[in-house]
Short mmCIF file of the C-alpha atoms (twelve columns), coordinates in Angstrom:
data_MODEL
# 
_entry.id   MODEL 
# 
loop_
_atom_site.group_PDB 
_atom_site.id 
_atom_site.type_symbol 
_atom_site.label_atom_id 
_atom_site.label_alt_id 
_atom_site.label_comp_id 
_atom_site.label_asym_id 
_atom_site.label_seq_id 
_atom_site.Cartn_x 
_atom_site.Cartn_y 
_atom_site.Cartn_z 
_atom_site.pdbx_PDB_model_num 
ATOM 1   C CA . MET A 1   127.424 -59.832 38.099 1 
ATOM 2   C CA . LYS A 2   128.876 -62.450 40.427 1 
ATOM 3   C CA . LYS A 3   126.642 -65.389 41.391 1 
ATOM 4   C CA . SER A 4   126.967 -64.631 45.142 1 
ATOM 5   C CA . VAL A 5   125.767 -61.022 44.607 1 
ATOM 6   C CA . LYS A 6   122.757 -62.289 42.666 1 
ATOM 7   C CA . ILE A 7   121.878 -64.712 45.455 1 
ATOM 8   C CA . ILE A 8   122.121 -61.941 48.045 1 
ATOM 9   C CA . ILE A 9   119.852 -59.711 45.950 1 
ATOM 10  C CA . ILE A 10  117.283 -62.515 45.618 1 
ATOM 11  C CA . ILE A 11  117.327 -63.210 49.356 1 
ATOM 12  C CA . ALA A 12  116.926 -59.487 50.109 1 
ATOM 13  C CA . ALA A 13  113.997 -59.245 47.705 1 
ATOM 14  C CA . VAL A 14  112.272 -62.226 49.326 1 
ATOM 15  C CA . LEU A 15  112.787 -60.773 52.799 1 
ATOM 16  C CA . ILE A 16  111.496 -57.334 51.728 1 
ATOM 17  C CA . SER A 17  108.493 -58.805 49.980 1 
ATOM 18  C CA . GLY A 18  107.684 -60.820 53.138 1 
ATOM 19  C CA . ILE A 19  107.815 -57.673 55.310 1 
ATOM 20  C CA . MET A 20  105.586 -55.720 52.918 1 
ATOM 21  C CA . LEU A 21  102.759 -58.268 53.292 1 
ATOM 22  C CA . PHE A 22  102.026 -57.408 56.946 1 
ATOM 23  C CA . PRO A 23  99.608  -57.575 58.630 1 
ATOM 24  C CA . VAL A 24  97.685  -60.446 57.037 1 
ATOM 25  C CA . LYS A 25  96.108  -61.984 60.159 1 
ATOM 26  C CA . ASP A 26  95.905  -60.889 63.781 1 
ATOM 27  C CA . LEU A 27  95.657  -63.557 66.474 1 
ATOM 28  C CA . VAL A 28  95.885  -63.111 70.229 1 
ATOM 29  C CA . ALA A 29  97.168  -66.055 72.231 1 
ATOM 30  C CA . ASP A 30  99.293  -66.419 75.355 1 
ATOM 31  C CA . GLY A 31  99.565  -62.644 75.836 1 
ATOM 32  C CA . ALA A 32  101.143 -62.053 72.413 1 
ATOM 33  C CA . THR A 33  99.647  -60.478 69.335 1 
ATOM 34  C CA . THR A 34  100.943 -62.384 66.304 1 
ATOM 35  C CA . TYR A 35  101.001 -61.019 62.793 1 
ATOM 36  C CA . TYR A 36  101.452 -63.628 60.087 1 
ATOM 37  C CA . GLY A 37  102.607 -62.735 56.627 1 
ATOM 38  C CA . SER A 38  104.550 -64.516 53.915 1 
ATOM 39  C CA . ILE A 39  107.416 -66.513 55.433 1 
ATOM 40  C CA . PHE A 40  107.710 -64.214 58.455 1 
ATOM 41  C CA . ASP A 41  106.043 -64.214 61.838 1 
ATOM 42  C CA . ILE A 42  106.170 -61.022 63.870 1 
ATOM 43  C CA . TYR A 43  105.244 -61.215 67.556 1 
ATOM 44  C CA . ASN A 44  104.251 -58.147 69.479 1 
ATOM 45  C CA . ILE A 45  104.991 -59.436 73.012 1 
ATOM 46  C CA . LYS A 46  102.985 -57.663 75.642 1 
ATOM 47  C CA . ASP A 47  103.773 -57.115 79.306 1 
ATOM 48  C CA . TYR A 48  101.464 -56.070 82.124 1 
ATOM 49  C CA . ASP A 49  102.247 -52.628 83.508 1 
ATOM 50  C CA . PRO A 50  100.955 -52.401 87.102 1 
ATOM 51  C CA . ILE A 51  101.444 -48.604 87.260 1 
ATOM 52  C CA . TYR A 52  98.896  -47.930 84.549 1 
ATOM 53  C CA . ASP A 53  96.892  -51.180 85.025 1 
ATOM 54  C CA . GLU A 54  97.111  -52.173 81.373 1 
ATOM 55  C CA . THR A 55  98.983  -54.368 79.004 1 
ATOM 56  C CA . LEU A 56  101.659 -52.532 76.994 1 
ATOM 57  C CA . PRO A 57  103.856 -53.668 74.117 1 
ATOM 58  C CA . LYS A 58  107.240 -54.842 75.505 1 
ATOM 59  C CA . TYR A 59  109.164 -55.986 72.445 1 
ATOM 60  C CA . ILE A 60  108.700 -57.206 68.896 1 
ATOM 61  C CA . SER A 61  110.219 -60.541 67.882 1 
ATOM 62  C CA . PHE A 62  110.905 -61.322 64.192 1 
ATOM 63  C CA . GLU A 63  110.911 -64.960 63.155 1 
ATOM 64  C CA . LEU A 64  111.674 -66.685 59.877 1 
ATOM 65  C CA . PHE A 65  110.293 -70.222 59.399 1 
ATOM 66  C CA . GLY A 66  109.680 -70.456 63.190 1 
ATOM 67  C CA . LYS A 67  113.242 -69.477 64.186 1 
ATOM 68  C CA . GLU A 68  113.695 -66.194 65.985 1 
ATOM 69  C CA . LEU A 69  115.968 -63.819 64.047 1 
ATOM 70  C CA . PHE A 70  116.010 -60.895 66.458 1 
ATOM 71  C CA . GLN A 71  113.991 -58.779 68.909 1 
ATOM 72  C CA . ILE A 72  113.394 -55.065 69.067 1 
ATOM 73  C CA . GLU A 73  112.396 -53.443 72.335 1 
ATOM 74  C CA . LYS A 74  109.224 -51.464 71.888 1 
ATOM 75  C CA . LYS A 75  109.786 -48.005 73.340 1 
ATOM 76  C CA . ASN A 76  106.952 -46.775 75.520 1 
ATOM 77  C CA . ASN A 77  106.661 -43.015 75.722 1 
ATOM 78  C CA . ILE A 78  104.654 -43.113 78.962 1 
ATOM 79  C CA . ALA A 79  106.718 -45.734 80.827 1 
ATOM 80  C CA . ARG A 80  108.349 -43.263 83.249 1 
ATOM 81  C CA . THR A 81  105.759 -40.536 83.298 1 
ATOM 82  C CA . GLU A 82  105.295 -38.791 86.678 1 
ATOM 83  C CA . VAL A 83  101.593 -38.489 87.466 1 
ATOM 84  C CA . ASP A 84  100.573 -35.832 90.004 1 
ATOM 85  C CA . LEU A 85  96.935  -36.155 91.031 1 
ATOM 86  C CA . GLY A 86  97.242  -33.446 93.692 1 
ATOM 87  C CA . GLU A 87  94.470  -32.916 96.173 1 
ATOM 88  C CA . SER A 88  90.804  -32.610 95.356 1 
ATOM 89  C CA . ASP A 89  87.718  -31.858 97.451 1 
ATOM 90  C CA . VAL A 90  85.481  -32.770 94.486 1 
ATOM 91  C CA . LEU A 91  87.023  -35.827 92.844 1 
ATOM 92  C CA . SER A 92  88.260  -39.021 94.462 1 
ATOM 93  C CA . GLN A 93  91.806  -40.234 93.873 1 
ATOM 94  C CA . ASP A 94  90.360  -43.197 91.934 1 
ATOM 95  C CA . SER A 95  88.397  -40.886 89.703 1 
ATOM 96  C CA . LEU A 96  91.447  -38.705 89.099 1 
ATOM 97  C CA . GLN A 97  93.538  -41.801 88.338 1 
ATOM 98  C CA . SER A 98  90.896  -42.926 85.815 1 
ATOM 99  C CA . ALA A 99  91.002  -39.519 84.152 1 
ATOM 100 C CA . ALA A 100 94.809  -39.471 84.100 1 
ATOM 101 C CA . SER A 101 94.795  -42.984 82.528 1 
ATOM 102 C CA . VAL A 102 92.624  -41.699 79.695 1 
ATOM 103 C CA . VAL A 103 95.204  -38.947 79.034 1 
ATOM 104 C CA . LEU A 104 98.079  -41.461 79.201 1 
ATOM 105 C CA . CYS A 105 96.358  -43.841 76.821 1 
ATOM 106 C CA . GLU A 106 95.805  -41.035 74.319 1 
ATOM 107 C CA . ILE A 107 99.311  -39.591 74.353 1 
ATOM 108 C CA . GLY A 108 100.800 -43.103 74.639 1 
ATOM 109 C CA . GLY A 109 99.516  -43.770 71.146 1 
ATOM 110 C CA . TRP A 110 101.175 -40.686 69.594 1 
ATOM 111 C CA . ASP A 111 104.180 -41.809 67.553 1 
ATOM 112 C CA . SER A 112 105.322 -38.181 67.317 1 
ATOM 113 C CA . VAL A 113 105.873 -38.024 71.089 1 
ATOM 114 C CA . LYS A 114 109.136 -39.575 72.249 1 
ATOM 115 C CA . LYS A 115 108.768 -39.109 76.021 1 
ATOM 116 C CA . VAL A 116 106.041 -37.842 78.372 1 
ATOM 117 C CA . TYR A 117 107.623 -36.221 81.429 1 
ATOM 118 C CA . ASP A 118 104.540 -35.529 83.553 1 
ATOM 119 C CA . VAL A 119 100.776 -35.330 83.742 1 
ATOM 120 C CA . THR A 120 99.439  -33.066 86.460 1 
ATOM 121 C CA . TYR A 121 95.888  -32.374 87.704 1 
ATOM 122 C CA . CYS A 122 95.303  -28.605 87.531 1 
ATOM 123 C CA . GLY A 123 93.011  -28.481 90.545 1 
ATOM 124 C CA . ASP A 124 89.366  -28.187 91.432 1 
ATOM 125 C CA . GLU A 125 89.010  -24.478 90.677 1 
ATOM 126 C CA . ILE A 126 90.390  -24.655 87.128 1 
ATOM 127 C CA . SER A 127 88.343  -27.818 86.449 1 
ATOM 128 C CA . ALA A 128 85.102  -26.262 87.744 1 
ATOM 129 C CA . ASP A 129 85.770  -23.127 85.645 1 
ATOM 130 C CA . ASN A 130 85.937  -25.295 82.545 1 
ATOM 131 C CA . LEU A 131 82.831  -27.415 83.057 1 
ATOM 132 C CA . ASP A 132 80.644  -25.156 80.835 1 
ATOM 133 C CA . TYR A 133 83.407  -25.237 78.161 1 
ATOM 134 C CA . CYS A 134 83.359  -29.071 78.247 1 
ATOM 135 C CA . ILE A 135 79.547  -29.122 78.070 1 
ATOM 136 C CA . MET A 136 79.736  -26.906 74.958 1 
ATOM 137 C CA . LEU A 137 82.384  -29.156 73.387 1 
ATOM 138 C CA . GLY A 138 80.693  -32.483 74.094 1 
ATOM 139 C CA . GLU A 139 77.106  -31.275 73.818 1 
ATOM 140 C CA . LYS A 140 76.205  -33.431 76.857 1 
ATOM 141 C CA . ASP A 141 75.078  -32.713 80.384 1 
ATOM 142 C CA . TYR A 142 78.413  -33.313 82.056 1 
ATOM 143 C CA . THR A 143 78.474  -33.057 85.808 1 
ATOM 144 C CA . GLN A 144 82.242  -33.151 86.349 1 
ATOM 145 C CA . CYS A 145 85.319  -31.810 84.597 1 
ATOM 146 C CA . ALA A 146 88.987  -32.613 85.110 1 
ATOM 147 C CA . VAL A 147 91.755  -30.498 83.560 1 
ATOM 148 C CA . PHE A 148 95.314  -31.804 83.356 1 
ATOM 149 C CA . LYS A 149 98.531  -30.393 81.963 1 
ATOM 150 C CA . SER A 150 101.532 -32.263 80.702 1 
ATOM 151 C CA . SER A 151 105.101 -31.892 79.501 1 
ATOM 152 C CA . PHE A 152 106.581 -34.036 76.742 1 
ATOM 153 C CA . LEU A 153 109.371 -34.314 74.200 1 
ATOM 154 C CA . THR A 154 108.607 -34.891 70.493 1 
ATOM 155 C CA . ALA A 155 110.547 -37.401 68.394 1 
ATOM 156 C CA . ASN A 156 113.090 -36.428 65.749 1 
ATOM 157 C CA . SER A 157 110.672 -37.868 63.216 1 
ATOM 158 C CA . ALA A 158 107.617 -35.867 64.332 1 
ATOM 159 C CA . ARG A 159 105.704 -35.342 61.100 1 
ATOM 160 C CA . CYS A 160 102.590 -33.756 62.542 1 
ATOM 161 C CA . GLY A 161 101.851 -30.149 61.591 1 
ATOM 162 C CA . THR A 162 101.239 -29.409 65.297 1 
ATOM 163 C CA . PHE A 163 104.683 -30.437 66.619 1 
ATOM 164 C CA . ASN A 164 108.227 -29.461 65.802 1 
ATOM 165 C CA . PRO A 165 110.731 -32.349 65.818 1 
ATOM 166 C CA . ASN A 166 112.805 -32.937 68.908 1 
ATOM 167 C CA . SER A 167 111.079 -30.149 70.912 1 
ATOM 168 C CA . ARG A 168 109.828 -30.003 74.503 1 
ATOM 169 C CA . TYR A 169 106.222 -28.915 75.071 1 
ATOM 170 C CA . ASP A 170 105.204 -27.775 78.533 1 
ATOM 171 C CA . ASP A 171 101.726 -26.985 79.902 1 
ATOM 172 C CA . TRP A 172 99.935  -28.971 77.170 1 
ATOM 173 C CA . MET A 173 96.333  -29.010 78.413 1 
ATOM 174 C CA . TRP A 174 93.851  -31.906 78.530 1 
ATOM 175 C CA . TYR A 175 90.098  -31.391 79.093 1 
ATOM 176 C CA . LEU A 176 88.013  -34.344 80.291 1 
ATOM 177 C CA . ALA A 177 84.400  -34.537 81.456 1 
ATOM 178 C CA . LYS A 178 81.940  -37.147 82.512 1 
ATOM 179 C CA . THR A 179 78.206  -37.438 83.093 1 
ATOM 180 C CA . GLU A 180 76.702  -38.463 86.421 1 
ATOM 181 C CA . ASN A 181 77.367  -42.221 86.115 1 
ATOM 182 C CA . GLY A 182 79.558  -42.141 82.992 1 
ATOM 183 C CA . GLU A 183 83.205  -42.662 82.183 1 
ATOM 184 C CA . TRP A 184 85.763  -39.905 81.597 1 
ATOM 185 C CA . GLU A 185 85.743  -38.576 78.042 1 
ATOM 186 C CA . LEU A 186 88.706  -36.748 76.592 1 
ATOM 187 C CA . LEU A 187 87.178  -33.790 74.782 1 
ATOM 188 C CA . THR A 188 90.130  -31.714 73.611 1 
ATOM 189 C CA . TRP A 189 93.816  -31.002 74.190 1 
ATOM 190 C CA . GLY A 190 96.454  -28.499 73.269 1 
ATOM 191 C CA . TYR A 191 97.577  -25.050 74.358 1 
ATOM 192 C CA . ALA A 192 94.807  -22.939 75.947 1 
# 
């Protein structure tokens, strides 16, 4: 085997072994989560998203011995989601936005979902009709219920038994409830 080929193999083995040691330590500083491992530093740079009032991963930067090698943009499956809060005589717009944010935070963490098209409030009547169902699910004395539906596209690599790869799902339901002075709790989701 040529000497240059052996050197390339050794370098590749060192790089792969460095990647396999993540994450060793998690530090948060200057808005970036840093994972240290072996000779690599991986930065998960975060950016403030004013639409959802939260900090979301923007890109990942890979460094070797303090020198940046490359960046990968972190895809966000909820970045362009249309949120329709509709009209409500029971819930305020702030309360509905809080409930929708709970839904977006949940589905935003699903690796099997490539894109979320919309999240829509189903209305006061459907929500009121499902309050007893939510009380049964959560075994609490909930005073309010909010039901949403959504449409999304799964990733090609969807490995969950629930989803087919690269498929669109419409009217996926989300059931939330809260007690008198409590926060919205996501109780269940799926097809009704």
